[in-house]
N, C-alpha and C positions, 0 to 999 in steps of 0.2 A: 615643149613647154614653152611658156615665154612669161615676161610680168606683165602684169593687166598695169590700169593707172596709176595705183596706189604701190606698186613695187611688189605686189605677192604674186608668186609662180601659179601660172594657170597650163593646167594640162587639156591639151587641144586632140580630141581622138582623132585618128588617122585610121583609114581603111586597112593599114598594114599593121596595126597594134597586136598583140597576143599577150595572152596571159598563161603563165604557167598554172597545169592541174594537175599534175604527179610528175615525181623525179623519181631516181634511183641510183646508190652509189655504191662504186663496187672499187676495192680495193687490191691490185693484181700485183702480183710478185713478177717481175721480168729479167730473165738473165740474159745479157748483152750477148753478141755473135762472138764478142772477142771484148778482151779488157780495154777500156776507153781510158787513157790516163789525160791528166787536167794539173799541171803544176805538179806538186807532191801527192795528190790523189791519185788512186787508180779505179775505175766504177767497172764492175762486174754483175752489177746487179741493179736493180733499183723498184721501187714500189710505182706503180702507176696510178692513180684515181682516174675511173672510166663514169660517166656519168649518161644516163638516159634522160632525156625530158621529152615531156609532152607539154602542148601547148595549143590553147584555143583562140580561134580567132572572133572578133565582132560578129560573124557570121553564123559561127558554132562549127568551124571546120575545124579539124583535129591533124595536127602534125606531130611526129616524134622524130628526134635525132641523139646523136651520140658525141661526146666529145672525152678527149684523155689528154690527160697530162701526168710526166712525172712528178714524183714529190721527193725531196731530201736530196735534189742533187748536189752531189760532195763538193764540186767545183765552185758553187755560190758562195756555200758558208765551211770554206776550210778552217774552223778551227776545233781545239780540241773539247769542244762542248757538243757539236754535233755529231 
């Protein structure tokens, strides 16, 4: 994307552009191999968000991939409210 002569943002399509066509989200409980201590907090389990994403490119080719990240990481928000 780049600005045109009047400052509006214009999307310039690229050969590598993809668009999402499907997604699935899973929440997975994960037990750690051992306790992890971060300051006053000890982590023994966490919920992970795992997503499967399917995309399509301008030629109609489809690809699928996975990504995952932990949620509610205790050492990031160590407050009594978390």
